[in-house]
Structure formats: structure tokens, C-alpha cells
C-alpha positions as CSV (number, residue, x, y, z in Angstrom):
1,M,0.3,0.2,0.0
2,T,0.9,3.5,-0.8
3,L,0.2,7.1,0.0
4,P,-0.8,8.9,-3.5
5,Y,1.4,11.8,-2.2
6,A,5.1,12.6,-2.0
7,E,7.5,12.8,0.6
8,P,8.0,14.5,3.1
9,L,4.8,14.7,4.7
10,I,4.4,16.7,7.8
11,R,2.2,16.2,10.5
12,R,-0.4,18.3,11.8
13,E,-2.0,18.8,15.2
14,P,-5.5,18.0,15.0
15,P,-7.9,21.0,15.3
16,P,-10.0,21.9,18.6
17,R,-13.2,18.9,19.0
18,V,-16.3,21.0,17.6
19,I,-19.1,19.9,20.3
20,P,-21.9,20.1,19.5
21,E,-21.4,19.4,16.1
22,P,-23.4,20.8,13.5
23,P,-26.2,19.0,12.0
24,R,-25.7,16.8,9.2
25,V,-27.9,17.0,6.0
26,G,-31.0,15.0,6.7
27,E,-31.3,15.5,10.4
28,P,-33.0,18.2,12.4
29,G,-31.7,21.5,12.2
30,G,-29.6,20.3,8.8
31,D,-30.6,21.1,5.4
32,P,-33.3,18.7,3.8
33,C,-32.6,15.3,2.7
34,G,-32.3,15.6,-1.2
35,L,-31.3,11.7,-1.3
36,C,-35.0,11.2,-0.4
37,D,-36.3,14.1,-2.4
38,W,-34.1,12.3,-5.8
39,L,-35.5,8.3,-4.7
40,A,-39.1,10.3,-4.7
41,S,-38.8,11.3,-7.8
42,F,-35.8,10.4,-10.2
43,E,-38.2,9.2,-12.8
44,K,-38.8,13.0,-13.3
45,S,-35.3,14.0,-12.2
46,E,-32.9,15.7,-14.7
47,H,-30.4,13.4,-12.4
48,R,-29.5,9.6,-14.2
49,P,-32.1,7.1,-11.9
50,P,-30.8,4.5,-10.1
51,L,-29.2,1.3,-11.6
52,W,-31.2,-1.0,-9.6
53,T,-33.7,-0.8,-7.2
54,D,-36.1,-3.3,-5.3
55,D,-38.5,-2.1,-2.1
56,N,-35.4,-1.8,0.1
57,W,-32.2,0.1,-2.0
58,A,-31.5,1.9,-4.3
59,L,-28.0,1.2,-6.4
60,C,-27.3,4.0,-7.7
61,P,-24.5,5.5,-10.2
62,A,-21.5,7.6,-8.8
63,K,-20.4,11.3,-10.1
64,D,-17.5,12.1,-11.1
65,V,-15.7,8.8,-11.4
66,T,-12.4,7.6,-11.7
67,I,-12.6,4.6,-11.7
68,P,-15.5,2.5,-14.0
69,G,-17.7,1.0,-11.6
70,V,-17.4,2.8,-8.5
71,V,-20.9,2.8,-7.4
72,W,-23.4,3.5,-4.1
73,L,-26.1,1.9,-2.5
74,A,-28.8,4.0,-0.4
75,S,-31.8,2.8,1.7
76,R,-35.0,3.9,-0.3
77,G,-36.1,4.9,2.8
78,H,-34.8,7.4,5.3
79,H,-32.5,6.0,7.8
80,D,-29.1,7.0,9.1
81,S,-27.1,4.2,9.9
82,F,-27.6,0.1,10.3
83,A,-28.3,1.3,13.9
84,D,-32.0,1.9,12.6
85,L,-32.5,0.1,9.8
86,P,-36.2,-2.0,10.1
87,A,-35.4,-5.6,9.9
88,A,-36.2,-6.0,6.1
89,H,-33.5,-3.4,5.2
90,A,-30.9,-5.3,7.6
91,T,-32.2,-9.0,6.6
92,S,-32.0,-8.1,2.6
93,Y,-28.6,-6.2,3.3
94,G,-25.9,-8.5,3.1
95,P,-27.8,-10.6,0.1
96,V,-27.9,-7.3,-1.9
97,V,-24.0,-6.2,-1.0
98,A,-23.1,-9.9,-2.4
99,R,-25.2,-9.3,-5.9
100,I,-23.4,-5.8,-6.1
101,E,-20.0,-7.3,-5.7
102,R,-20.8,-10.2,-8.2
103,A,-21.6,-7.6,-10.3
104,I,-18.7,-5.4,-10.3
105,L,-16.2,-8.3,-10.2
106,G,-18.6,-9.4,-13.2
107,L,-16.9,-6.3,-15.3
108,G,-13.5,-8.2,-15.4
109,G,-10.1,-6.6,-14.3
110,I,-11.1,-6.4,-10.7
111,A,-9.4,-7.5,-7.7
112,R,-11.0,-6.8,-4.9
113,V,-14.4,-4.6,-4.1
114,H,-13.6,-2.3,-1.2
115,V,-17.2,-1.6,0.7
116,Y,-17.0,1.8,2.5
117,R,-19.6,3.4,4.8
118,W,-18.5,7.0,6.0
119,G,-21.7,8.4,7.8
120,D,-20.6,11.9,8.3
121,G,-21.9,13.6,5.3
122,S,-25.4,12.6,4.8
123,A,-28.0,11.0,7.7
124,H,-29.5,8.9,4.7
125,F,-27.9,5.1,5.0
126,H,-25.4,5.0,2.2
127,V,-22.5,2.7,1.4
128,W,-19.8,3.4,-1.6
129,F,-18.3,0.6,-3.7
130,Y,-14.9,1.0,-5.3
131,P,-13.4,-1.6,-7.2
132,R,-9.8,-1.9,-7.4
133,P,-8.3,-2.5,-10.4
134,L,-6.7,-5.9,-10.6
135,G,-2.4,-5.1,-10.0
136,M,-3.0,-1.4,-8.4
137,L,-1.3,-2.8,-5.2
138,E,-0.6,0.8,-4.2
139,A,-4.5,1.4,-3.7
140,R,-5.2,-1.8,-1.3
141,R,-7.1,-1.1,1.7
142,E,-7.8,2.4,3.1
143,M,-5.9,3.8,0.7
144,L,-8.3,3.0,-2.5
145,P,-10.7,5.8,-2.1
146,L,-7.5,8.3,-1.8
147,W,-6.3,7.2,-5.3
148,A,-9.8,6.9,-6.6
149,D,-9.5,11.3,-5.8
150,L,-6.8,11.5,-6.9
151,L,-6.9,10.0,-10.2
152,P,-7.9,11.6,-13.5
153,P,-11.7,11.3,-14.8
154,A,-12.5,7.8,-16.5
155,P,-13.7,8.6,-20.0
156,E,-16.9,8.7,-19.4
157,E,-18.0,6.2,-22.4
158,D,-16.1,3.3,-19.8
159,V,-18.1,4.8,-17.0
160,A,-21.0,4.3,-18.9
161,D,-20.4,0.8,-20.2
162,A,-19.3,-0.2,-16.9
163,D,-22.8,0.9,-15.2
164,R,-24.9,-0.8,-17.8
165,K,-23.0,-4.1,-17.7
166,I,-23.6,-3.5,-13.2
167,A,-27.4,-2.7,-14.2
168,A,-27.5,-5.7,-16.1
169,A,-25.9,-8.2,-13.6
170,M,-28.4,-6.9,-11.0
171,A,-31.4,-7.2,-12.9
172,A,-30.1,-10.7,-13.8
173,G,-30.2,-11.6,-10.3
174,D,-34.0,-10.3,-9.5
């Protein structure tokens, strides 16, 4: 694993803690949850629709992709974290994640699929799927999102092709 930065890096001291923390998007006192609005009306939206949906989940295409096959999964209802997912969501989560992983691996040239949930941006449950390209050893473990953030944009046709293949694989699994 290799950082995507040149040496020397200089250690910084963390700033003072902010308590209370400001509300996130979708929390009381924060901005409204745009994801809820989009999921309720994506057929009429100018944004691209999800690649696949069921009663509980929506698999969404990522924007500004540097590695084709990056997607994210969101709950159809407004839930914040694993701790408050309804039983149907919690029960279906593992099988849905396995289907997504198989769909991404089916693109070919993918060594692993990393699943990330940070939880600090929006109070609407979502997880990210990052494919680590075969042979990209510098991006193992937690380095993959750092590298993905700094790589040049992937060609739009490659991203669209990966999205189509993932959507087809998800539809075939229904």
C-alpha cells in the first residue's frame, strides 16, 4: 500500500473538537435530505436514475468517476445507520451487497471490491463500492479511496459501459 502523495508529509496537530457537532444533511436543524427527494422522484429528475432498485434499496451511479464501476447503495427510506435500519433492510443487506460485488467483479480486471460507509456527510444510509483494479497494489486497503480521488477522470464511455453491465447483472439476479 502506498500513499498517493510524495514525501515528505508533515504531521499536523488536530484542531480543537467541535461540540456540539453541526447537524448533517437530513438531520433536524440541517439541510433537507436531497437523497430522499431524488429517490422519490428520480423518474422526473434531470439526474440519472438508479442502476437498480427493489423495495428497500437503490443502487446508484457515481459522478466524477476515476475508476469505472464505482457505485453506491442507498436505503429507499430515510434511515441513518445500521443501528436504525428496519428488519427488512437489515435482512436483505448482506444478499444485496453480495449481488453488487458479483456484478462489479463481473466487469473483469477487478481484484477486489471495497465497501465503505463513512456516515458523516448525510443522515441517509448509503454505502460506497469501489472496485480495486487488478494489479493496483498501491491502492490496497484504505488507500483505494485516496487514489480514486486523485486519479484523472475515467472516460465517460467506460463509466457508462460499467454502469450498464452492473445494472444488467443486478436485473438478472432478480
